[in-house]
N, CA, C and O atoms as CSV, one atom per row, in Angstrom:
chain,resi,resn,atom,element,x,y,z
A,1,MET,N,N,-42.715,76.929,-153.489
A,1,MET,CA,C,-41.255,77.145,-153.406
A,1,MET,C,C,-40.784,78.490,-152.720
A,1,MET,O,O,-39.760,78.544,-152.040
A,2,PRO,N,N,-41.649,79.620,-152.963
A,2,PRO,CA,C,-41.079,80.949,-152.653
A,2,PRO,C,C,-40.816,80.930,-151.235
A,2,PRO,O,O,-39.781,81.523,-150.933
A,3,SER,N,N,-41.600,80.304,-150.068
A,3,SER,CA,C,-41.677,80.201,-148.759
A,3,SER,C,C,-40.244,79.346,-148.349
A,3,SER,O,O,-39.559,79.543,-147.345
A,4,THR,N,N,-40.029,78.453,-149.307
A,4,THR,CA,C,-38.920,77.550,-148.724
A,4,THR,C,C,-37.736,78.393,-149.228
A,4,THR,O,O,-36.775,78.507,-148.467
A,5,ILE,N,N,-37.703,78.971,-150.381
A,5,ILE,CA,C,-36.473,79.566,-150.653
A,5,ILE,C,C,-36.138,80.854,-149.925
A,5,ILE,O,O,-35.104,81.458,-150.212
A,6,ALA,N,N,-37.032,81.330,-148.925
A,6,ALA,CA,C,-36.839,82.378,-148.239
A,6,ALA,C,C,-35.859,82.146,-146.967
A,6,ALA,O,O,-35.354,83.013,-146.254
A,7,LYS,N,N,-35.738,80.827,-146.882
A,7,LYS,CA,C,-34.822,80.465,-145.656
A,7,LYS,C,C,-33.382,80.627,-146.087
A,7,LYS,O,O,-32.494,80.627,-145.234
A,8,PHE,N,N,-33.099,80.771,-147.422
A,8,PHE,CA,C,-32.053,80.740,-148.081
A,8,PHE,C,C,-31.546,82.304,-148.693
A,8,PHE,O,O,-30.621,82.555,-149.466
A,9,ALA,N,N,-32.421,83.127,-148.102
A,9,ALA,CA,C,-32.518,84.529,-148.613
A,9,ALA,C,C,-31.203,85.188,-148.552
A,9,ALA,O,O,-30.932,85.956,-149.475
A,10,HIS,N,N,-30.274,84.997,-147.533
A,10,HIS,CA,C,-29.079,85.460,-147.351
A,10,HIS,C,C,-28.187,85.016,-148.334
A,10,HIS,O,O,-27.129,85.643,-148.394
A,11,LEU,N,N,-28.370,83.959,-149.231
A,11,LEU,CA,C,-27.610,83.547,-150.343
A,11,LEU,C,C,-27.868,84.101,-151.612
A,11,LEU,O,O,-27.207,83.704,-152.572
A,12,GLN,N,N,-28.796,85.021,-151.762
A,12,GLN,CA,C,-29.258,85.546,-152.899
A,12,GLN,C,C,-28.181,86.416,-153.685
A,12,GLN,O,O,-27.428,87.172,-153.070
A,13,ILE,N,N,-28.142,86.294,-154.926
A,13,ILE,CA,C,-27.079,86.957,-155.541
A,13,ILE,C,C,-27.972,87.748,-156.766
A,13,ILE,O,O,-28.737,87.077,-157.458
A,14,PRO,N,N,-27.845,89.004,-156.956
A,14,PRO,CA,C,-28.529,89.626,-158.152
A,14,PRO,C,C,-28.150,88.918,-159.490
A,14,PRO,O,O,-27.021,88.464,-159.673
A,15,LEU,N,N,-29.115,88.848,-160.383
A,15,LEU,CA,C,-28.802,88.234,-161.742
A,15,LEU,C,C,-27.680,89.086,-162.427
A,15,LEU,O,O,-26.773,88.613,-163.112
A,16,GLU,N,N,-27.858,90.307,-162.166
A,16,GLU,CA,C,-26.821,91.154,-163.035
A,16,GLU,C,C,-25.457,91.162,-162.378
A,16,GLU,O,O,-24.565,91.752,-162.988
A,17,ASP,N,N,-25.195,90.641,-161.324
A,17,ASP,CA,C,-23.883,90.265,-160.821
A,17,ASP,C,C,-23.383,88.952,-161.633
A,17,ASP,O,O,-22.305,88.914,-162.226
A,18,VAL,N,N,-24.289,87.904,-161.582
A,18,VAL,CA,C,-23.920,86.609,-162.350
A,18,VAL,C,C,-23.822,86.991,-163.837
A,18,VAL,O,O,-23.032,86.370,-164.548
A,19,VAL,N,N,-24.415,87.765,-164.237
A,19,VAL,CA,C,-24.104,88.055,-165.855
A,19,VAL,C,C,-22.951,88.866,-165.960
A,19,VAL,O,O,-22.308,88.700,-166.996
A,20,LYS,N,N,-22.555,89.640,-165.215
A,20,LYS,CA,C,-21.271,90.432,-165.471
A,20,LYS,C,C,-20.108,89.361,-165.052
A,20,LYS,O,O,-19.010,89.367,-165.608
A,21,ALA,N,N,-20.432,88.512,-164.096
A,21,ALA,CA,C,-19.237,87.675,-163.524
A,21,ALA,C,C,-18.899,86.712,-164.589
A,21,ALA,O,O,-17.734,86.331,-164.711
A,22,THR,N,N,-19.946,86.243,-165.459
A,22,THR,CA,C,-19.690,85.209,-166.520
A,22,THR,C,C,-19.481,85.855,-168.081
A,22,THR,O,O,-19.401,85.170,-169.101
A,23,ASN,N,N,-19.419,87.183,-168.028
A,23,ASN,CA,C,-19.328,87.889,-169.351
A,23,ASN,C,C,-20.590,87.442,-170.178
A,23,ASN,O,O,-20.498,86.923,-171.291
A,24,SER,N,N,-21.745,87.687,-169.548
A,24,SER,CA,C,-23.056,87.369,-170.331
A,24,SER,C,C,-23.110,86.180,-170.734
A,24,SER,O,O,-23.423,86.005,-171.911
A,25,PHE,N,N,-22.812,84.980,-169.852
A,25,PHE,CA,C,-22.881,83.697,-170.126
A,25,PHE,C,C,-22.051,83.406,-171.431
A,25,PHE,O,O,-22.625,82.764,-172.311
A,26,HIS,N,N,-20.891,83.775,-171.618
A,26,HIS,CA,C,-20.197,83.913,-173.018
A,26,HIS,C,C,-19.778,82.272,-172.987
A,26,HIS,O,O,-19.489,81.619,-171.984
A,27,HIS,N,N,-19.828,81.834,-174.305
A,27,HIS,CA,C,-19.432,80.513,-174.630
A,27,HIS,C,C,-18.051,79.966,-174.234
A,27,HIS,O,O,-17.844,78.800,-173.896
A,28,ASP,N,N,-17.153,80.915,-174.313
A,28,ASP,CA,C,-15.970,80.721,-173.668
A,28,ASP,C,C,-15.666,80.266,-172.430
A,28,ASP,O,O,-14.604,79.709,-172.154
A,29,ASN,N,N,-16.774,80.530,-171.479
A,29,ASN,CA,C,-16.732,80.503,-169.890
A,29,ASN,C,C,-17.525,79.032,-169.869
A,29,ASN,O,O,-17.694,78.580,-168.737
A,30,ILE,N,N,-17.944,78.370,-170.784
A,30,ILE,CA,C,-18.646,77.150,-170.401
A,30,ILE,C,C,-17.545,76.222,-169.784
A,30,ILE,O,O,-16.441,76.152,-170.325
A,31,ILE,N,N,-17.823,75.553,-168.722
A,31,ILE,CA,C,-16.942,74.375,-167.964
A,31,ILE,C,C,-17.804,73.174,-168.006
A,31,ILE,O,O,-17.275,72.120,-167.652
A,32,GLY,N,N,-19.026,73.153,-168.375
A,32,GLY,CA,C,-19.765,71.767,-168.233
A,32,GLY,C,C,-21.173,71.874,-168.852
A,32,GLY,O,O,-21.724,72.958,-169.044
A,33,GLN,N,N,-21.659,70.813,-169.119
A,33,GLN,CA,C,-23.202,70.653,-169.473
A,33,GLN,C,C,-23.700,69.534,-168.800
A,33,GLN,O,O,-23.024,68.506,-168.830
A,34,GLY,N,N,-24.725,69.551,-168.219
A,34,GLY,CA,C,-25.367,68.508,-167.517
A,34,GLY,C,C,-26.930,68.302,-167.959
A,34,GLY,O,O,-27.289,69.028,-168.885
A,35,ASP,N,N,-27.839,67.466,-167.453
A,35,ASP,CA,C,-29.101,67.364,-167.656
A,35,ASP,C,C,-30.161,68.505,-167.497
A,35,ASP,O,O,-31.296,68.622,-167.958
A,36,PHE,N,N,-29.414,69.295,-166.700
A,36,PHE,CA,C,-30.401,70.467,-166.283
A,36,PHE,C,C,-29.793,71.977,-166.522
A,36,PHE,O,O,-30.138,73.023,-165.974
A,37,GLY,N,N,-28.717,71.743,-167.575
A,37,GLY,CA,C,-28.219,73.359,-167.923
A,37,GLY,C,C,-26.600,73.064,-168.214
A,37,GLY,O,O,-25.914,72.051,-168.346
A,38,ARG,N,N,-26.398,74.318,-168.238
A,38,ARG,CA,C,-24.691,74.489,-168.481
A,38,ARG,C,C,-24.277,75.165,-167.129
A,38,ARG,O,O,-25.015,75.728,-166.322
A,39,ALA,N,N,-22.937,74.978,-167.073
A,39,ALA,CA,C,-22.053,75.813,-165.992
A,39,ALA,C,C,-21.001,76.341,-166.651
A,39,ALA,O,O,-20.212,75.872,-167.471
A,40,TYR,N,N,-21.162,77.684,-166.015
A,40,TYR,CA,C,-19.980,78.707,-166.526
A,40,TYR,C,C,-18.940,78.996,-165.327
A,40,TYR,O,O,-19.216,78.800,-164.143
A,41,LYS,N,N,-17.768,79.466,-165.775
A,41,LYS,CA,C,-16.749,79.886,-164.954
A,41,LYS,C,C,-17.140,81.375,-164.993
A,41,LYS,O,O,-17.886,81.874,-165.836
A,42,GLY,N,N,-16.503,82.063,-163.911
A,42,GLY,CA,C,-16.678,83.358,-163.807
A,42,GLY,C,C,-15.708,83.964,-162.633
A,42,GLY,O,O,-15.030,83.250,-161.895
A,43,ARG,N,N,-15.750,85.409,-162.577
A,43,ARG,CA,C,-15.162,85.943,-161.408
A,43,ARG,C,C,-16.257,86.971,-160.941
A,43,ARG,O,O,-16.718,87.877,-161.637
A,44,LEU,N,N,-16.592,86.677,-159.650
A,44,LEU,CA,C,-17.534,87.345,-158.999
A,44,LEU,C,C,-16.927,88.387,-157.897
A,44,LEU,O,O,-16.083,87.953,-157.114
A,45,LEU,N,N,-17.344,89.773,-157.818
A,45,LEU,CA,C,-17.119,90.665,-156.604
A,45,LEU,C,C,-17.916,90.323,-155.500
A,45,LEU,O,O,-19.125,90.556,-155.500
A,46,ARG,N,N,-17.283,89.740,-154.473
A,46,ARG,CA,C,-17.864,89.596,-153.151
A,46,ARG,C,C,-16.894,90.262,-151.852
A,46,ARG,O,O,-15.692,90.081,-151.658
A,47,SER,N,N,-17.740,90.984,-151.152
A,47,SER,CA,C,-17.000,91.455,-149.913
A,47,SER,C,C,-15.627,92.178,-150.360
A,47,SER,O,O,-14.617,92.149,-149.657
A,48,GLY,N,N,-15.701,92.789,-151.530
A,48,GLY,CA,C,-14.542,93.611,-151.928
A,48,GLY,C,C,-13.399,92.827,-152.694
A,48,GLY,O,O,-12.385,93.456,-152.994
A,49,ARG,N,N,-13.490,91.685,-152.977
A,49,ARG,CA,C,-12.565,90.939,-153.433
A,49,ARG,C,C,-13.122,89.976,-154.630
A,49,ARG,O,O,-14.257,89.524,-154.478
A,50,LEU,N,N,-12.469,89.667,-155.693
A,50,LEU,CA,C,-12.848,88.805,-156.869
A,50,LEU,C,C,-12.727,87.381,-156.484
A,50,LEU,O,O,-11.868,87.095,-155.650
A,51,ILE,N,N,-13.467,86.459,-156.978
A,51,ILE,CA,C,-13.315,85.225,-156.323
A,51,ILE,C,C,-13.775,84.381,-157.642
A,51,ILE,O,O,-14.659,84.830,-158.373
A,52,ASN,N,N,-13.151,83.175,-157.902
A,52,ASN,CA,C,-13.476,82.039,-158.901
A,52,ASN,C,C,-14.786,81.600,-158.749
A,52,ASN,O,O,-14.962,81.136,-157.622
A,53,ILE,N,N,-15.732,81.572,-159.432
A,53,ILE,CA,C,-16.928,80.930,-159.332
A,53,ILE,C,C,-17.156,80.031,-160.503
A,53,ILE,O,O,-16.508,80.109,-161.547
A,54,ALA,N,N,-18.158,79.135,-160.262
A,54,ALA,CA,C,-19.033,78.197,-161.370
A,54,ALA,C,C,-20.420,78.658,-161.163
A,54,ALA,O,O,-20.858,78.814,-160.024
A,55,ALA,N,N,-21.184,78.900,-162.302
A,55,ALA,CA,C,-22.468,79.465,-162.096
A,55,ALA,C,C,-23.036,78.364,-163.068
A,55,ALA,O,O,-22.778,78.227,-164.264
A,56,ARG,N,N,-23.906,77.580,-162.238
A,56,ARG,CA,C,-24.893,76.451,-162.908
A,56,ARG,C,C,-26.188,77.035,-163.211
A,56,ARG,O,O,-27.003,77.305,-162.329
A,57,ARG,N,N,-26.406,77.255,-164.589
A,57,ARG,CA,C,-27.678,77.848,-165.082
A,57,ARG,C,C,-28.655,76.573,-165.183
A,57,ARG,O,O,-28.415,75.649,-165.960
A,58,PHE,N,N,-29.604,76.595,-164.466
A,58,PHE,CA,C,-30.629,75.435,-164.589
A,58,PHE,C,C,-31.548,75.734,-165.867
A,58,PHE,O,O,-31.928,76.849,-166.226
A,59,ASP,N,N,-31.800,74.624,-166.420
A,59,ASP,CA,C,-32.894,74.640,-167.514
A,59,ASP,C,C,-34.096,74.001,-167.060
A,59,ASP,O,O,-34.218,72.779,-167.145
A,60,CYS,N,N,-34.902,74.666,-166.630
A,60,CYS,CA,C,-36.188,74.194,-165.885
A,60,CYS,C,C,-37.303,73.784,-166.764
A,60,CYS,O,O,-38.489,73.878,-166.450
A,61,LYS,N,N,-36.804,73.275,-168.006
A,61,LYS,CA,C,-38.003,73.014,-168.997
A,61,LYS,C,C,-38.408,71.457,-168.342
A,61,LYS,O,O,-39.565,71.062,-168.482
A,62,HIS,N,N,-37.481,70.676,-167.685
A,62,HIS,CA,C,-37.696,69.528,-167.311
A,62,HIS,C,C,-38.828,69.322,-166.136
A,62,HIS,O,O,-38.599,70.083,-165.196
A,63,GLY,N,N,-39.651,68.737,-165.995
A,63,GLY,CA,C,-40.690,68.647,-165.011
A,63,GLY,C,C,-40.107,68.888,-163.568
A,63,GLY,O,O,-40.800,69.586,-162.828
A,64,ASP,N,N,-38.894,68.386,-163.067
A,64,ASP,CA,C,-38.579,68.651,-161.638
A,64,ASP,C,C,-37.623,69.461,-161.527
A,64,ASP,O,O,-36.881,69.378,-160.549
A,65,GLY,N,N,-37.422,70.459,-162.541
A,65,GLY,CA,C,-36.159,71.367,-162.534
A,65,GLY,C,C,-36.188,72.317,-161.208
A,65,GLY,O,O,-35.170,72.543,-160.553
A,66,ASP,N,N,-37.402,72.819,-160.904
A,66,ASP,CA,C,-37.623,73.689,-159.466
A,66,ASP,C,C,-37.253,72.913,-158.464
A,66,ASP,O,O,-36.605,73.472,-157.579
A,67,LEU,N,N,-37.493,71.704,-158.339
A,67,LEU,CA,C,-37.230,70.864,-157.159
A,67,LEU,C,C,-35.919,70.732,-157.171
A,67,LEU,O,O,-35.340,70.988,-156.115
A,68,LYS,N,N,-35.070,70.283,-158.409
A,68,LYS,CA,C,-33.639,69.890,-158.296
A,68,LYS,C,C,-32.854,71.526,-157.750
A,68,LYS,O,O,-31.928,71.617,-156.944
A,69,PHE,N,N,-33.393,72.418,-158.301
A,69,PHE,CA,C,-32.685,73.707,-157.973
A,69,PHE,C,C,-32.826,73.740,-156.490
A,69,PHE,O,O,-31.820,74.010,-155.835
A,70,LEU,N,N,-33.822,73.527,-155.951
A,70,LEU,CA,C,-33.965,73.959,-154.409
A,70,LEU,C,C,-33.248,72.776,-153.671
A,70,LEU,O,O,-32.610,72.980,-152.638
A,71,ARG,N,N,-33.349,71.755,-154.134
A,71,ARG,CA,C,-32.528,70.736,-153.411
A,71,ARG,C,C,-31.012,70.773,-153.567
A,71,ARG,O,O,-30.297,70.251,-152.712
A,72,GLU,N,N,-30.537,71.344,-154.578
A,72,GLU,CA,C,-29.138,71.595,-154.660
A,72,GLU,C,C,-28.866,72.814,-153.669
A,72,GLU,O,O,-28.024,72.653,-152.785
A,73,ILE,N,N,-29.533,74.010,-153.778
A,73,ILE,CA,C,-29.165,74.763,-152.796
A,73,ILE,C,C,-29.218,74.337,-151.370
A,73,ILE,O,O,-28.363,74.738,-150.581
A,74,SER,N,N,-30.180,73.543,-151.003
A,74,SER,CA,C,-30.336,72.846,-149.618
A,74,SER,C,C,-29.267,72.113,-149.296
A,74,SER,O,O,-28.708,72.314,-148.218
A,75,VAL,N,N,-28.785,71.090,-150.229
A,75,VAL,CA,C,-27.692,70.143,-149.846
A,75,VAL,C,C,-26.264,70.960,-149.941
A,75,VAL,O,O,-25.351,70.599,-149.199
A,76,LEU,N,N,-26.091,71.930,-150.743
A,76,LEU,CA,C,-24.830,72.674,-150.840
A,76,LEU,C,C,-24.604,73.552,-149.588
A,76,LEU,O,O,-23.529,73.729,-149.015
A,77,SER,N,N,-25.831,74.078,-149.263
A,77,SER,CA,C,-25.754,75.036,-148.067
A,77,SER,C,C,-25.394,74.218,-146.626
A,77,SER,O,O,-24.992,74.751,-145.592
A,78,ASP,N,N,-25.613,72.991,-146.812
A,78,ASP,CA,C,-25.381,72.067,-145.409
A,78,ASP,C,C,-24.064,71.458,-145.632
A,78,ASP,O,O,-23.582,71.043,-144.578
A,79,LEU,N,N,-23.267,71.255,-146.750
A,79,LEU,CA,C,-22.105,70.671,-146.832
A,79,LEU,C,C,-20.983,71.563,-146.421
A,79,LEU,O,O,-21.044,72.744,-146.763
A,80,SER,N,N,-20.048,71.172,-145.784
A,80,SER,CA,C,-18.904,71.908,-145.311
A,80,SER,C,C,-17.797,70.835,-145.294
A,80,SER,O,O,-17.895,69.918,-144.478
A,81,HIS,N,N,-16.727,70.888,-146.161
A,81,HIS,CA,C,-15.776,70.001,-146.156
A,81,HIS,C,C,-14.680,70.801,-147.121
A,81,HIS,O,O,-15.109,71.361,-148.130
A,82,PRO,N,N,-13.263,70.851,-146.801
A,82,PRO,CA,C,-12.239,71.502,-147.489
A,82,PRO,C,C,-12.198,71.026,-148.922
A,82,PRO,O,O,-11.935,71.837,-149.810
A,83,ASN,N,N,-12.457,69.684,-149.217
A,83,ASN,CA,C,-12.270,69.146,-150.603
A,83,ASN,C,C,-13.434,69.243,-151.375
A,83,ASN,O,O,-13.349,68.825,-152.530
A,84,LEU,N,N,-14.544,69.720,-150.978
A,84,LEU,CA,C,-15.693,70.045,-151.741
A,84,LEU,C,C,-15.981,71.443,-152.126
A,84,LEU,O,O,-15.636,72.360,-151.380
A,85,LEU,N,N,-16.525,71.639,-153.118
A,85,LEU,CA,C,-17.163,73.007,-153.558
A,85,LEU,C,C,-18.114,73.623,-152.498
A,85,LEU,O,O,-18.921,72.987,-151.820
A,86,SER,N,N,-17.906,74.891,-152.463
A,86,SER,CA,C,-18.665,75.760,-151.553
A,86,SER,C,C,-19.822,76.517,-152.119
A,86,SER,O,O,-19.619,77.093,-153.188
A,87,ILE,N,N,-20.965,76.602,-151.588
A,87,ILE,CA,C,-21.945,77.554,-152.206
A,87,ILE,C,C,-21.584,78.922,-151.867
A,87,ILE,O,O,-21.185,79.296,-150.765
A,88,ILE,N,N,-21.776,79.725,-153.028
A,88,ILE,CA,C,-21.477,81.137,-152.852
A,88,ILE,C,C,-23.090,81.684,-152.597
A,88,ILE,O,O,-23.392,82.399,-151.641
A,89,GLY,N,N,-23.938,81.272,-153.501
A,89,GLY,CA,C,-25.246,81.722,-153.591
A,89,GLY,C,C,-25.853,81.208,-154.648
A,89,GLY,O,O,-25.404,80.249,-155.275
A,90,PHE,N,N,-27.139,81.934,-154.976
A,90,PHE,CA,C,-27.739,81.465,-155.992
A,90,PHE,C,C,-28.581,82.786,-156.617
A,90,PHE,O,O,-28.493,83.888,-156.076
A,91,CYS,N,N,-29.356,82.567,-157.745
A,91,CYS,CA,C,-30.072,83.546,-158.378
A,91,CYS,C,C,-31.323,83.113,-158.971
A,91,CYS,O,O,-31.231,82.353,-159.935
A,92,ASP,N,N,-32.612,83.501,-158.523
A,92,ASP,CA,C,-33.748,82.992,-158.946
A,92,ASP,C,C,-34.676,84.431,-159.180
A,92,ASP,O,O,-35.453,84.934,-158.369
A,93,GLU,N,N,-34.361,84.877,-160.436
A,93,GLU,CA,C,-35.223,85.746,-160.949
A,93,GLU,C,C,-35.192,85.922,-162.301
A,93,GLU,O,O,-34.198,85.488,-162.883
A,94,LYS,N,N,-36.209,86.558,-163.061
A,94,LYS,CA,C,-36.407,86.783,-164.332
A,94,LYS,C,C,-36.340,85.382,-165.056
A,94,LYS,O,O,-35.649,85.289,-166.071
A,95,ASP,N,N,-36.981,84.368,-164.609
A,95,ASP,CA,C,-36.928,83.021,-165.166
A,95,ASP,C,C,-35.594,82.499,-165.171
A,95,ASP,O,O,-35.470,81.514,-165.898
A,96,GLU,N,N,-34.524,82.884,-164.551
A,96,GLU,CA,C,-33.480,82.433,-164.204
A,96,GLU,C,C,-33.341,81.706,-163.011
A,96,GLU,O,O,-33.920,82.152,-162.020
A,97,LYS,N,N,-32.559,80.470,-162.894
A,97,LYS,CA,C,-32.415,79.808,-161.898
A,97,LYS,C,C,-30.905,79.303,-161.833
A,97,LYS,O,O,-30.545,78.347,-162.519
A,98,ILE,N,N,-30.040,79.978,-160.986
A,98,ILE,CA,C,-28.576,79.736,-161.221
A,98,ILE,C,C,-28.124,79.503,-159.909
A,98,ILE,O,O,-28.413,80.249,-158.973
A,99,VAL,N,N,-27.318,78.343,-159.788
A,99,VAL,CA,C,-26.521,78.323,-158.322
A,99,VAL,C,C,-25.090,78.598,-158.638
A,99,VAL,O,O,-24.593,78.236,-159.705
A,100,VAL,N,N,-24.381,79.280,-157.653
A,100,VAL,CA,C,-23.087,79.736,-157.748
A,100,VAL,C,C,-22.387,79.127,-156.691
A,100,VAL,O,O,-22.748,79.151,-155.514
A,101,THR,N,N,-21.237,78.504,-157.196
A,101,THR,CA,C,-20.633,77.650,-156.142
A,101,THR,C,C,-19.001,78.249,-156.476
A,101,THR,O,O,-18.630,78.957,-157.412
A,102,THR,N,N,-18.273,77.716,-155.423
A,102,THR,CA,C,-16.628,78.166,-155.637
A,102,THR,C,C,-16.199,77.198,-156.883
A,102,THR,O,O,-16.749,76.125,-157.131
A,103,TYR,N,N,-15.013,77.824,-157.691
A,103,TYR,CA,C,-14.545,77.197,-158.560
A,103,TYR,C,C,-13.075,76.919,-158.717
A,103,TYR,O,O,-12.287,77.847,-158.898
A,104,GLU,N,N,-12.668,75.606,-158.648
A,104,GLU,CA,C,-11.272,75.510,-158.861
A,104,GLU,C,C,-10.768,74.578,-160.266
A,104,GLU,O,O,-11.075,73.389,-160.355
A,105,ALA,N,N,-10.136,75.132,-161.099
A,105,ALA,CA,C,-9.711,74.598,-162.298
A,105,ALA,C,C,-8.847,73.402,-162.032
A,105,ALA,O,O,-7.781,73.393,-162.648
A,106,THR,N,N,-9.091,72.408,-161.252
A,106,THR,CA,C,-8.304,71.331,-161.084
A,106,THR,C,C,-8.490,69.950,-161.761
A,106,THR,O,O,-7.773,68.960,-161.622
A,107,GLY,N,N,-9.568,70.084,-162.500
A,107,GLY,CA,C,-10.153,68.764,-163.131
A,107,GLY,C,C,-11.553,68.440,-162.530
A,107,GLY,O,O,-12.176,69.247,-161.840
A,108,SER,N,N,-12.013,67.144,-162.862
A,108,SER,CA,C,-13.390,66.940,-162.416
A,108,SER,C,C,-13.156,66.367,-161.138
A,108,SER,O,O,-12.030,66.042,-160.759
A,109,HIS,N,N,-14.328,66.216,-160.376
A,109,HIS,CA,C,-14.286,65.738,-159.018
A,109,HIS,C,C,-13.862,64.103,-159.103
A,109,HIS,O,O,-13.332,63.513,-158.162
A,110,ARG,N,N,-14.067,63.715,-159.910
A,110,ARG,CA,C,-13.663,62.177,-160.217
A,110,ARG,C,C,-12.439,61.973,-160.310
A,110,ARG,O,O,-11.953,60.957,-159.813
A,111,ALA,N,N,-11.624,62.957,-161.011
A,111,ALA,CA,C,-10.002,62.693,-161.283
A,111,ALA,C,C,-9.392,63.264,-159.866
A,111,ALA,O,O,-8.407,62.694,-159.397
A,112,VAL,N,N,-9.921,64.284,-159.247
A,112,VAL,CA,C,-9.485,64.926,-158.015
A,112,VAL,C,C,-9.716,63.840,-156.804
A,112,VAL,O,O,-8.926,63.694,-155.871
A,113,SER,N,N,-10.791,63.191,-156.958
A,113,SER,CA,C,-11.087,62.336,-155.938
A,113,SER,C,C,-10.123,60.916,-155.820
A,113,SER,O,O,-10.003,60.205,-154.823
A,114,LYS,N,N,-9.513,60.748,-157.089
A,114,LYS,CA,C,-8.851,59.355,-157.054
A,114,LYS,C,C,-7.253,59.703,-156.998
A,114,LYS,O,O,-6.339,58.917,-157.246
A,115,GLN,N,N,-7.133,61.193,-156.578
A,115,GLN,CA,C,-5.584,61.368,-156.058
A,115,GLN,C,C,-5.328,60.869,-154.986
A,115,GLN,O,O,-6.251,61.060,-154.195
A,116,PRO,N,N,-4.358,60.211,-154.494
A,116,PRO,CA,C,-3.890,59.874,-153.379
A,116,PRO,C,C,-3.254,60.992,-152.460
A,116,PRO,O,O,-2.653,61.852,-153.105
A,117,GLY,N,N,-3.259,61.151,-151.183
A,117,GLY,CA,C,-2.759,62.162,-150.487
A,117,GLY,C,C,-3.359,62.333,-149.122
A,117,GLY,O,O,-4.550,62.131,-148.885
A,118,PRO,N,N,-2.523,62.694,-148.292
A,118,PRO,CA,C,-3.031,62.983,-146.826
A,118,PRO,C,C,-4.213,64.001,-146.799
A,118,PRO,O,O,-4.893,64.076,-145.775
A,119,HIS,N,N,-4.496,64.804,-147.899
A,119,HIS,CA,C,-5.396,65.773,-147.772
A,119,HIS,C,C,-6.642,65.155,-147.977
A,119,HIS,O,O,-7.639,65.776,-147.611
A,120,MET,N,N,-6.783,63.957,-148.537
A,120,MET,CA,C,-7.973,63.206,-148.817
A,120,MET,C,C,-8.479,62.344,-147.763
A,120,MET,O,O,-8.281,61.143,-147.945
A,121,ASP,N,N,-9.010,62.640,-146.838
A,121,ASP,CA,C,-9.497,61.643,-145.716
A,121,ASP,C,C,-10.686,61.116,-146.072
A,121,ASP,O,O,-11.035,60.064,-145.536
A,122,THR,N,N,-11.447,61.691,-146.953
A,122,THR,CA,C,-12.828,61.061,-147.495
A,122,THR,C,C,-12.837,60.955,-148.959
A,122,THR,O,O,-12.294,61.856,-149.598
A,123,ASN,N,N,-13.372,59.992,-149.559
A,123,ASN,CA,C,-13.462,59.960,-150.821
A,123,ASN,C,C,-14.808,60.942,-151.349
A,123,ASN,O,O,-15.972,60.853,-150.960
A,124,ILE,N,N,-14.332,61.734,-152.188
A,124,ILE,CA,C,-15.355,62.694,-152.777
A,124,ILE,C,C,-16.548,61.798,-153.500
A,124,ILE,O,O,-17.698,62.231,-153.571
A,125,GLU,N,N,-16.224,60.719,-153.941
A,125,GLU,CA,C,-17.158,59.973,-154.878
A,125,GLU,C,C,-18.283,59.610,-153.692
A,125,GLU,O,O,-19.490,59.799,-153.848
A,126,ASP,N,N,-17.700,59.076,-152.517
A,126,ASP,CA,C,-18.862,58.721,-151.303
A,126,ASP,C,C,-19.524,59.777,-151.105
A,126,ASP,O,O,-20.737,59.576,-151.168
A,127,ILE,N,N,-19.131,61.175,-150.819
A,127,ILE,CA,C,-19.640,62.092,-150.241
A,127,ILE,C,C,-20.864,62.626,-151.405
A,127,ILE,O,O,-21.976,63.021,-151.053
A,128,CYS,N,N,-20.426,62.550,-152.770
A,128,CYS,CA,C,-21.465,62.890,-153.638
A,128,CYS,C,C,-22.518,62.084,-153.750
A,128,CYS,O,O,-23.499,62.492,-154.370
A,129,LYS,N,N,-22.512,60.898,-153.218
A,129,LYS,CA,C,-23.637,59.834,-153.339
A,129,LYS,C,C,-24.721,60.345,-152.378
A,129,LYS,O,O,-25.808,59.766,-152.355
A,130,CYS,N,N,-24.483,61.386,-151.593
A,130,CYS,CA,C,-25.529,61.669,-150.698
A,130,CYS,C,C,-26.469,62.536,-150.727
A,130,CYS,O,O,-27.186,62.799,-149.762
A,131,GLY,N,N,-26.550,63.107,-151.956
A,131,GLY,CA,C,-27.652,64.047,-152.380
A,131,GLY,C,C,-27.469,64.437,-153.902
A,131,GLY,O,O,-27.019,63.722,-154.797
A,132,SER,N,N,-27.984,65.907,-153.995
A,132,SER,CA,C,-27.969,66.259,-155.585
A,132,SER,C,C,-26.725,66.847,-155.942
A,132,SER,O,O,-26.695,67.618,-156.901
A,133,CYS,N,N,-25.571,66.554,-155.223
A,133,CYS,CA,C,-24.202,66.813,-155.571
A,133,CYS,C,C,-23.912,66.049,-156.787
A,133,CYS,O,O,-23.228,66.625,-157.633
A,134,ILE,N,N,-24.341,64.757,-157.045
A,134,ILE,CA,C,-24.135,63.931,-158.056
A,134,ILE,C,C,-24.799,64.398,-159.394
A,134,ILE,O,O,-24.544,63.852,-160.467
A,135,GLU,N,N,-25.631,65.400,-159.264
A,135,GLU,CA,C,-26.107,66.285,-160.558
A,135,GLU,C,C,-25.072,67.100,-160.967
A,135,GLU,O,O,-25.016,67.234,-162.189
A,136,LEU,N,N,-24.122,67.767,-160.239
A,136,LEU,CA,C,-23.114,68.674,-160.588
A,136,LEU,C,C,-22.383,68.362,-161.779
A,136,LEU,O,O,-22.053,67.188,-161.950
A,137,PRO,N,N,-22.076,69.236,-162.636
A,137,PRO,CA,C,-21.297,69.022,-163.788
A,137,PRO,C,C,-19.883,68.802,-163.321
A,137,PRO,O,O,-19.626,69.315,-162.233
A,138,PRO,N,N,-18.942,68.163,-163.902
A,138,PRO,CA,C,-17.558,68.195,-163.602
A,138,PRO,C,C,-16.912,69.404,-163.771
A,138,PRO,O,O,-17.093,70.081,-164.783
A,139,LEU,N,N,-16.126,69.763,-162.815
A,139,LEU,CA,C,-15.413,71.143,-162.845
A,139,LEU,C,C,-13.865,70.917,-163.244
A,139,LEU,O,O,-13.102,71.879,-163.330
């Protein structure tokens, strides 16, 4: 996996930055729990400005956790749509595997995808069926 992860080196975020952004993964910042770990909200300083993030902390005790982690980075880095979350980066150090995405506190993707409106030209549920997005915890 190290050689594969190298192609995403530009997305690496130091663990120290993620820990600071989530207030040391404080329980008040938990926004979801999935099969592969918890997701935390936070505020990360990037390019001189604070942005709202979701940090999905993988529990790699499951047999294919490393593969799911890499697949999620790969799929999210290829997605580009204004109605989907965007990858900010990832952390892979000190036995921590964390995917960091944008975070908007607007409810789950299921709830948002059902809302009618001209801004929704594609159903998010259909987009999420195309890869590991389906594994993301509701935001």
